[in-house]
TORBA-561526 format. One record per atom (N, C-alpha, C): residue number from 1; atom name; x, y negated, z negated. Coordinates in steps of 0.2 Angstrom, whole numbers, plus 2048, in hexadecimal, padded with zeros to 3 digits. Layout:
<pamis>
   resi   name    c1    c2    c3
    NUM     CA     X     Y     Z
...
</pamis>
This chain:
<pamis>
   resi   name    c1    c2    c3
      1      N   85B   D4D   2FC
      1     CA   85C   D53   2F8
      1      C   85B   D59   2FD
      2      N   85F   D5A   302
      2     CA   85D   D5F   307
      2      C   85E   D66   304
      3      N   863   D67   2FF
      3     CA   864   D6D   2FC
      3      C   85E   D70   2F8
      4      N   859   D6B   2F6
      4     CA   854   D6D   2F2
      4      C   84E   D70   2F7
      5      N   84E   D6F   2FD
      5     CA   849   D71   301
      5      C   846   D79   300
      6      N   84B   D7E   300
      6     CA   848   D84   300
      6      C   844   D86   2F9
      7      N   847   D82   2F4
      7     CA   843   D83   2ED
      7      C   83D   D80   2ED
      8      N   83C   D7A   2F0
      8     CA   836   D76   2F0
      8      C   831   D78   2F5
      9      N   833   D7B   2FA
      9     CA   82E   D7D   300
      9      C   828   D80   2FE
     10      N   828   D85   2F9
     10     CA   822   D88   2F7
     10      C   81D   D84   2F3
     11      N   81F   D7E   2F1
     11     CA   81B   D7A   2ED
     11      C   815   D77   2F1
     12      N   811   D74   2ED
     12     CA   80B   D71   2F1
     12      C   80E   D6B   2F4
     13      N   80B   D69   2FA
     13     CA   80D   D63   2FE
     13      C   80F   D5D   2FA
     14      N   80A   D5B   2F6
     14     CA   80B   D55   2F2
     14      C   810   D55   2ED
     15      N   811   D5B   2EA
     15     CA   816   D5C   2E5
     15      C   81D   D5C   2E8
     16      N   81D   D5F   2EE
     16     CA   823   D5F   2F2
     16      C   825   D57   2F4
     17      N   820   D54   2F6
     17     CA   822   D4D   2F8
     17      C   824   D49   2F2
     18      N   822   D4A   2EC
     18     CA   824   D47   2E6
     18      C   82B   D48   2E4
     19      N   82D   D4F   2E6
     19     CA   834   D51   2E3
     19      C   839   D51   2E8
     20      N   837   D52   2EE
     20     CA   83C   D53   2F3
     20      C   840   D4D   2F6
     21      N   83E   D47   2F5
     21     CA   841   D41   2F8
     21      C   844   D3D   2F2
     22      N   84B   D3B   2F3
     22     CA   84E   D37   2EE
     22      C   84A   D31   2ED
     23      N   849   D2E   2E7
     23     CA   846   D28   2E6
     23      C   849   D22   2E9
     24      N   845   D1E   2ED
     24     CA   848   D18   2F0
     24      C   845   D12   2ED
     25      N   847   D0C   2F0
     25     CA   845   D06   2EC
     25      C   83E   D04   2ED
     26      N   83A   D07   2F2
     26     CA   833   D05   2F2
     26      C   82F   D0B   2F5
     27      N   829   D0A   2F4
     27     CA   824   D0F   2F7
     27      C   821   D0C   2FD
     28      N   81F   D11   302
     28     CA   81E   D18   301
     28      C   825   D1B   304
     29      N   825   D22   303
     29     CA   82B   D26   305
     29      C   829   D2A   30B
     30      N   823   D2C   30C
     30     CA   821   D30   311
     30      C   81B   D2D   315
     31      N   81B   D2E   31B
     31     CA   815   D2B   31F
     31      C   811   D30   323
     32      N   80B   D2F   323
     32     CA   806   D34   326
     32      C   802   D31   32B
     33      N   801   D33   331
     33     CA   7FC   D31   335
     33      C   7F6   D36   335
     34      N   7F1   D33   333
     34     CA   7EB   D38   331
     34      C   7E5   D37   337
     35      N   7E2   D3D   338
     35     CA   7DC   D3E   33C
     35      C   7D7   D42   338
     36      N   7D1   D40   338
     36     CA   7CC   D43   334
     36      C   7C5   D44   339
     37      N   7C3   D4A   338
     37     CA   7BC   D4C   33B
     37      C   7B7   D4E   336
     38      N   7B2   D4A   336
     38     CA   7AC   D4C   331
     38      C   7A8   D51   334
     39      N   7A7   D57   330
     39     CA   7A3   D5C   333
     39      C   79C   D5C   330
     40      N   797   D5E   335
     40     CA   790   D5E   333
     40      C   78E   D65   335
     41      N   788   D67   332
     41     CA   785   D6D   334
     41      C   77D   D6C   332
     42      N   779   D6D   336
     42     CA   772   D6D   335
     42      C   770   D66   332
     43      N   773   D61   334
     43     CA   772   D5A   332
     43      C   775   D58   32B
     44      N   779   D5C   328
     44     CA   77D   D5B   322
     44      C   784   D5A   323
     45      N   787   D56   31F
     45     CA   78F   D56   31E
     45      C   791   D5C   31B
     46      N   796   D60   31E
     46     CA   799   D66   31B
     46      C   7A0   D66   319
     47      N   7A4   D61   31C
     47     CA   7AB   D61   31A
     47      C   7AF   D5C   31F
     48      N   7B5   D5C   31D
     48     CA   7BA   D57   321
     48      C   7BF   D5C   324
     49      N   7C1   D5B   32A
     49     CA   7C6   D5E   32D
     49      C   7CC   D59   32E
     50      N   7D1   D5A   32A
     50     CA   7D7   D56   32A
     50      C   7DD   D58   32F
     51      N   7E0   D53   332
     51     CA   7E6   D54   336
     51      C   7EB   D4F   334
     52      N   7F1   D51   331
     52     CA   7F6   D4C   32E
     52      C   7FC   D4D   331
     53      N   7FF   D48   335
     53     CA   806   D48   338
     53      C   80B   D44   334
     54      N   810   D48   332
     54     CA   815   D45   32E
     54      C   81B   D41   332
     55      N   81E   D3C   32F
     55     CA   823   D39   332
     55      C   829   D3E   334
     56      N   82D   D3C   339
     56     CA   832   D41   33B
     56      C   837   D43   336
     57      N   839   D3E   332
     57     CA   83E   D3F   32C
     57      C   83B   D45   327
     58      N   835   D44   325
     58     CA   833   D49   320
     58      C   831   D4F   324
     59      N   82F   D4F   32A
     59     CA   82E   D55   32E
     59      C   834   D59   32F
     60      N   83A   D56   330
     60     CA   840   D5A   331
     60      C   842   D5D   32A
     61      N   841   D59   325
     61     CA   843   D5B   31E
     61      C   83F   D61   31C
     62      N   839   D61   31C
     62     CA   835   D67   31A
     62      C   835   D6D   31E
     63      N   837   D6D   324
     63     CA   837   D73   328
     63      C   83E   D76   329
     64      N   843   D73   325
     64     CA   849   D76   325
     64      C   849   D7E   324
     65      N   84C   D82   328
     65     CA   84D   D89   326
     65      C   847   D8D   328
     66      N   842   D8A   32B
     66     CA   83C   D8E   32D
     66      C   83B   D91   334
     67      N   840   D8F   338
     67     CA   841   D92   33F
     67      C   843   D99   33E
     68      N   83F   D9E   33C
     68     CA   841   DA5   33B
     68      C   844   DA9   340
     69      N   842   DA7   347
     69     CA   846   DAB   34C
     69      C   84B   DA7   34F
     70      N   84D   DA1   34D
     70     CA   853   D9E   34F
     70      C   852   D9B   356
     71      N   84C   D9A   359
     71     CA   84B   D98   360
     71      C   84B   D91   361
     72      N   84C   D8D   35B
     72     CA   84C   D86   35B
     72      C   845   D83   35C
     73      N   840   D87   35B
     73     CA   839   D85   35B
     73      C   835   D87   355
     74      N   831   D83   352
     74     CA   82D   D85   34C
     74      C   826   D86   34F
     75      N   823   D8C   34E
     75     CA   81D   D8E   350
     75      C   818   D8E   34A
     76      N   811   D8E   34B
     76     CA   80C   D8E   346
     76      C   80D   D94   341
     77      N   80F   D9A   344
     77     CA   810   DA0   340
     77      C   816   D9F   33B
     78      N   81B   D9C   33D
     78     CA   821   D9A   339
     78      C   81F   D95   334
     79      N   81A   D91   335
     79     CA   818   D8C   330
     79      C   812   D8E   32C
     80      N   80F   D94   32D
     80     CA   809   D96   32A
     80      C   809   D96   322
     81      N   80F   D99   31F
     81     CA   80F   D99   318
     81      C   810   D92   315
     82      N   814   D8E   318
     82     CA   814   D87   316
     82      C   80E   D84   316
     83      N   80A   D85   31B
     83     CA   803   D82   31C
     83      C   7FE   D84   317
     84      N   7FE   D8A   315
     84     CA   7FA   D8D   310
     84      C   7FB   D8B   309
     85      N   802   D8B   307
     85     CA   804   D89   301
     85      C   803   D82   300
     86      N   804   D7E   304
     86     CA   804   D76   304
     86      C   7FC   D74   303
     87      N   7F8   D77   308
     87     CA   7F1   D75   308
     87      C   7EE   D77   301
     88      N   7EF   D7D   2FF
     88     CA   7EC   D80   2F8
     88      C   7EF   D7B   2F2
     89      N   7F5   D79   2F2
     89     CA   7F7   D75   2ED
     89      C   7F5   D6E   2ED
     90      N   7F2   D6C   2F2
     90     CA   7EF   D65   2F2
     90      C   7E9   D64   2EE
     91      N   7E6   D69   2EB
     91     CA   7E0   D69   2E7
     91      C   7E2   D64   2E1
     92      N   7E8   D65   2DE
     92     CA   7EA   D61   2D9
     92      C   7E9   D59   2DA
     93      N   7E9   D57   2E0
     93     CA   7E9   D50   2E2
     93      C   7E3   D4F   2E6
     94      N   7DE   D53   2E5
     94     CA   7D7   D52   2E8
     94      C   7D8   D51   2F0
     95      N   7DD   D54   2F3
     95     CA   7DF   D54   2FA
     95      C   7DF   D4D   2FD
     96      N   7E1   D48   2F8
     96     CA   7E2   D41   2FA
     96      C   7DC   D3F   2FE
     97      N   7D6   D41   2FC
     97     CA   7D0   D40   300
     97      C   7CA   D3E   2FB
     98      N   7C7   D38   2FD
     98     CA   7C1   D36   2F9
     98      C   7BB   D36   2FE
     99      N   7B6   D39   2FD
     99     CA   7B0   D39   302
     99      C   7AA   D37   2FE
    100      N   7A6   D32   300
    100     CA   7A0   D30   2FD
    100      C   79B   D30   302
    101      N   795   D33   301
    101     CA   78F   D33   305
    101      C   789   D30   301
    102      N   787   D2A   304
    102     CA   782   D26   301
    102      C   784   D24   2FA
    103      N   78A   D22   2F9
    103     CA   78D   D1F   2F3
    103      C   78F   D25   2EE
    104      N   78E   D2B   2EF
    104     CA   78F   D30   2EA
    104      C   795   D34   2ED
    105      N   79A   D35   2E8
    105     CA   7A0   D38   2EA
    105      C   79F   D40   2EA
    106      N   7A2   D43   2EF
    106     CA   7A1   D4A   2F0
    106      C   7A7   D4E   2EE
    107      N   7A6   D54   2EC
    107     CA   7AB   D59   2E9
    107      C   7AD   D5E   2EF
    108      N   7B3   D60   2EF
    108     CA   7B5   D64   2F4
    108      C   7B6   D6C   2F2
    109      N   7B5   D70   2F6
    109     CA   7B6   D77   2F5
    109      C   7BE   D79   2F7
    110      N   7C0   D7F   2F7
    110     CA   7C7   D81   2F9
    110      C   7C8   D7F   300
    111      N   7CE   D7D   302
    111     CA   7CF   D7B   309
    111      C   7CF   D82   30D
    112      N   7CE   D81   314
    112     CA   7CE   D87   318
    112      C   7D2   D85   31E
    113      N   7D4   D8B   322
    113     CA   7D7   D8A   329
    113      C   7DE   D86   329
    114      N   7E2   D87   324
    114     CA   7E8   D83   324
    114      C   7ED   D84   32A
    115      N   7F0   D7F   32D
    115     CA   7F4   D81   333
    115      C   7F9   D7B   333
    116      N   7FF   D7D   335
    116     CA   804   D78   336
    116      C   807   D79   33D
    117      N   809   D74   340
    117     CA   80C   D74   347
    117      C   811   D6E   348
    118      N   816   D6F   34B
    118     CA   81B   D6A   34D
    118      C   819   D67   354
    119      N   817   D61   354
    119     CA   815   D5D   35A
    119      C   81A   D58   35B
    120      N   81F   D59   360
    120     CA   825   D55   361
    120      C   829   D55   35A
    121      N   82B   D50   357
    121     CA   82F   D50   351
    121      C   82B   D4F   34B
    122      N   824   D50   34C
    122     CA   820   D4F   346
    122      C   81C   D55   344
    123      N   81C   D57   33D
    123     CA   819   D5D   33B
    123      C   812   D5B   339
    124      N   80D   D5E   33C
    124     CA   806   D5D   33B
    124      C   803   D62   337
    125      N   7FF   D60   331
    125     CA   7FB   D65   32D
    125      C   7F4   D64   32E
    126      N   7F0   D69   330
    126     CA   7E9   D69   331
    126      C   7E6   D6E   32C
    127      N   7E0   D6C   32A
    127     CA   7DC   D70   325
    127      C   7D5   D6E   325
    128      N   7D0   D72   323
    128     CA   7C9   D71   322
    128      C   7C8   D70   31B
    129      N   7C5   D6A   319
    129     CA   7C3   D69   312
    129      C   7BC   D69   311
    130      N   7B9   D6F   30F
    130     CA   7B2   D6F   30F
    130      C   7AF   D6C   308
    131      N   7A9   D6A   309
    131     CA   7A5   D67   303
    131      C   7A3   D6D   2FE
    132      N   7A3   D6C   2F8
    132     CA   7A0   D72   2F4
    132      C   799   D73   2F5
    133      N   795   D6E   2F8
    133     CA   78E   D6F   2FA
    133      C   78D   D6A   2FF
    134      N   78A   D6C   305
    134     CA   788   D68   30A
    134      C   784   D62   308
    135      N   784   D5C   30B
    135     CA   780   D57   308
    135      C   77D   D53   30E
    136      N   777   D51   30D
    136     CA   773   D4E   312
    136      C   775   D46   312
    137      N   777   D44   318
    137     CA   779   D3D   318
    137      C   773   D38   319
    138      N   76F   D3A   31D
    138     CA   769   D36   31F
    138      C   76B   D2F   322
    139      N   768   D2A   31F
    139     CA   76A   D23   321
    139      C   770   D20   31D
    140      N   772   D24   318
    140     CA   777   D21   314
    140      C   77E   D21   317
    141      N   783   D1D   315
    141     CA   789   D1D   318
    141      C   78E   D22   315
    142      N   792   D25   31A
    142     CA   797   D2A   317
    142      C   79D   D26   318
    143      N   7A1   D26   312
    143     CA   7A8   D22   312
    143      C   7AD   D27   310
    144      N   7B2   D28   314
    144     CA   7B8   D2C   313
    144      C   7BE   D28   313
    145      N   7C2   D2A   30D
    145     CA   7C9   D26   30C
    145      C   7CE   D2C   30B
    146      N   7D4   D2B   30E
    146     CA   7D9   D30   30D
    146      C   7DF   D2B   30B
    147      N   7E1   D2C   305
    147     CA   7E7   D28   302
    147      C   7EA   D2C   2FC
    148      N   7F0   D2A   2FB
    148     CA   7F4   D2C   2F5
    148      C   7F3   D27   2F0
    149      N   7F0   D28   2EA
    149     CA   7F0   D23   2E5
    149      C   7F6   D20   2E2
    150      N   7FC   D24   2E3
    150     CA   802   D22   2E1
    150      C   806   D1E   2E6
    151      N   804   D1E   2EC
    151     CA   807   D1B   2F2
    151      C   80E   D1E   2F4
    152      N   80F   D24   2F1
    152     CA   815   D27   2F3
    152      C   815   D29   2FB
    153      N   80F   D2B   2FD
    153     CA   80D   D2D   304
    153      C   809   D27   307
    154      N   80A   D25   30C
    154     CA   806   D20   310
    154      C   802   D24   315
    155      N   7FC   D24   314
    155     CA   7F7   D27   319
    155      C   7F4   D21   31E
    156      N   7F5   D22   324
    156     CA   7F2   D1D   329
    156      C   7EE   D21   32E
    157      N   7E8   D1E   330
    157     CA   7E4   D22   335
    157      C   7E7   D20   33C
    158      N   7E7   D25   340
    158     CA   7EA   D25   347
    158      C   7E6   D1F   34B
    159      N   7E9   D1D   350
    159     CA   7E6   D19   354
    159      C   7E2   D1D   35A
    160      N   7DD   D1A   35C
    160     CA   7D9   D1E   362
    160      C   7D3   D21   35F
    161      N   7CF   D24   364
    161     CA   7C9   D27   362
    161      C   7C9   D2D   35E
    162      N   7CF   D31   35E
    162     CA   7CF   D37   35A
    162      C   7D1   D36   353
    163      N   7D2   D30   351
    163     CA   7D3   D2E   34A
    163      C   7CE   D30   345
    164      N   7C7   D30   347
    164     CA   7C2   D31   343
    164      C   7BC   D34   348
    165      N   7BB   D3A   347
    165     CA   7B6   D3E   34C
    165      C   7B0   D41   347
    166      N   7AB   D42   34B
    166     CA   7A5   D45   348
    166      C   7A4   D4C   34B
    167      N   7A3   D51   348
    167     CA   7A1   D58   34B
    167      C   79A   D5A   349
    168      N   796   D5B   34D
    168     CA   78F   D5D   34C
    168      C   78B   D58   348
    169      N   78C   D52   348
    169     CA   788   D4D   345
    169      C   782   D4C   348
    170      N   77D   D49   345
    170     CA   776   D48   348
    170      C   777   D42   34D
    171      N   773   D42   352
    171     CA   773   D3D   357
    171      C   773   D36   354
    172      N   777   D32   357
    172     CA   777   D2B   355
    172      C   77C   D29   350
    173      N   77F   D2E   34D
    173     CA   784   D2D   347
    173      C   78B   D2A   34B
    174      N   78E   D25   347
    174     CA   794   D23   34A
    174      C   799   D21   345
    175      N   79F   D22   346
    175     CA   7A5   D21   342
    175      C   7A8   D1A   343
    176      N   7AA   D16   33E
    176     CA   7AE   D10   33F
    176      C   7B4   D11   33A
    177      N   7B9   D0D   33B
    177     CA   7BF   D0D   337
    177      C   7C1   D06   334
    178      N   7C2   D06   32E
    178     CA   7C4   CFF   32B
    178      C   7CB   D00   329
    179      N   7D0   CFB   32A
    179     CA   7D7   CFC   328
    179      C   7D8   CF6   324
    180      N   7DD   CF6   31F
    180     CA   7E0   CF1   31B
    180      C   7E2   CEB   320
    181      N   7E1   CE5   31E
    181     CA   7E3   CE0   323
    181      C   7EA   CDF   324
    182      N   7EE   CE0   31E
    182     CA   7F5   CDE   31F
    182      C   7F9   CE3   31B
    183      N   7F9   CEA   31D
    183     CA   7FD   CEF   319
    183      C   804   CED   318
    184      N   807   CEA   31D
    184     CA   80E   CE8   31D
    184      C   810   CE4   317
    185      N   80B   CDF   316
    185     CA   80C   CDA   311
    185      C   80C   CDE   30A
    186      N   807   CE2   309
    186     CA   806   CE6   303
    186      C   80C   CEA   302
    187      N   80E   CED   307
    187     CA   814   CF2   306
    187      C   81A   CEE   303
    188      N   81B   CE8   306
    188     CA   820   CE3   303
    188      C   820   CE2   2FC
    189      N   81A   CE2   2F9
    189     CA   819   CE1   2F2
    189      C   81D   CE5   2EE
    190      N   81E   CEB   2F0
    190     CA   822   CF0   2EC
    190      C   829   CEE   2EA
    191      N   82B   CE9   2ED
    191     CA   832   CE6   2EB
    191      C   831   CE0   2E6
    192      N   82B   CDE   2E4
    192     CA   82A   CD9   2DF
    192      C   82C   CDC   2D8
    193      N   82D   CD7   2D3
    193     CA   82E   CD9   2CC
    193      C   828   CDD   2CA
    194      N   829   CE2   2C6
    194     CA   824   CE6   2C4
    194      C   823   CEC   2C8
    195      N   824   CEC   2CF
    195     CA   823   CF1   2D3
    195      C   829   CF5   2D4
    196      N   82C   CF8   2CF
    196     CA   832   CFC   2CF
    196      C   831   D03   2D0
    197      N   836   D07   2D1
    197     CA   835   D0E   2D2
    197      C   831   D11   2CC
    198      N   833   D0E   2C6
    198     CA   830   D11   2C0
    198      C   829   D0F   2C0
    199      N   827   D0A   2C3
    199     CA   81F   D08   2C3
    199      C   81C   D0E   2C7
    200      N   81F   D0F   2CD
    200     CA   81B   D14   2D1
    200      C   81C   D1B   2CE
    201      N   821   D1D   2CB
    201     CA   821   D24   2C8
    201      C   81C   D24   2C2
    202      N   81A   D1F   2BF
    202     CA   815   D1F   2BA
    202      C   80E   D20   2BD
    203      N   80D   D1F   2C3
    203     CA   806   D20   2C6
    203      C   805   D27   2C7
    204      N   7FE   D29   2C6
    204     CA   7FC   D30   2C7
    204      C   7F6   D30   2CC
    205      N   7F3   D36   2CC
    205     CA   7EE   D37   2D1
    205      C   7E8   D33   2CF
    206      N   7E7   D31   2C9
    206     CA   7E2   D2D   2C7
    206      C   7E3   D26   2C8
    207      N   7E8   D24   2CA
    207     CA   7EA   D1D   2CB
    207      C   7E6   D1A   2D1
    208      N   7E5   D13   2D0
    208     CA   7E1   D10   2D6
    208      C   7E6   D0B   2DA
    209      N   7EC   D0C   2D9
    209     CA   7F1   D08   2DD
    209      C   7F0   D09   2E4
    210      N   7F0   D0F   2E6
    210     CA   7F1   D11   2EE
    210      C   7EA   D0F   2F1
    211      N   7E5   D0E   2EE
    211     CA   7DF   D0D   2F2
    211      C   7DF   D07   2F6
    212      N   7E3   D02   2F4
    212     CA   7E3   CFC   2F7
    212      C   7E6   CFD   2FE
    213      N   7E9   D02   300
    213     CA   7EC   D04   306
    213      C   7E7   D08   30A
    214      N   7E2   D0B   307
    214     CA   7DE   D10   30A
    214      C   7DA   D0D   311
    215      N   7DA   D11   316
    215     CA   7D6   D10   31C
    215      C   7D0   D14   31B
    216      N   7CB   D11   31E
    216     CA   7C4   D15   31C
    216      C   7C1   D16   323
    217      N   7BE   D1C   323
    217     CA   7B9   D1E   328
    217      C   7B2   D1E   326
    218      N   7AE   D1A   329
    218     CA   7A7   D19   327
    218      C   7A3   D1C   32C
    219      N   79E   D20   32A
    219     CA   799   D23   32F
    219      C   792   D21   32D
    220      N   78F   D1E   332
    220     CA   788   D1C   331
    220      C   783   D20   336
    221      N   77D   D22   334
    221     CA   779   D26   338
    221      C   772   D22   338
    222      N   76E   D23   33E
    222     CA   768   D1F   33E
    222      C   763   D22   33A
</pamis>
């Protein structure tokens, strides 16, 4: 639906994802490589800094017509409006983010510092997601998941040390990543009876289907 891009672009990122792509036989439709930084201040968890890189096909689709000066390059300034609107609109979907500290789920304040940039053929969205109130982690485990409950978007943590970082954490805190053992097998299940497009269209942000594909960042402190 390339002709729909100008009308859809001001919408929230998740809404755009849901409307802009022609339904296909199986989910997911968009792939995101995610990086996360857990922010601390004075020994407390204060928020999550996200960085999401979209697959080349989606990146090309959503940036159509945004090269305002026609120089063949997209700058963060040219992408600033898109970054702000999309980040703000993610509130409806709780930013595809679930954070628990010591087993207690945390609430988020409004996002800040939205930014988009083209890195090669991939569009990257970054933003700070503050907690409504800083929380002391102590010796409890912090668990971070980034996923789409409807599995329209596939979030996968990047490989390497920058996939999960800590900023300002107390000495001795360390992050580890857990990943589903066989996401390819799970994805193939979308073709089984009952896993039709209608099945996926019925899923909502309250669904639990997508959590089985969630990769987790676990942070433990001494």
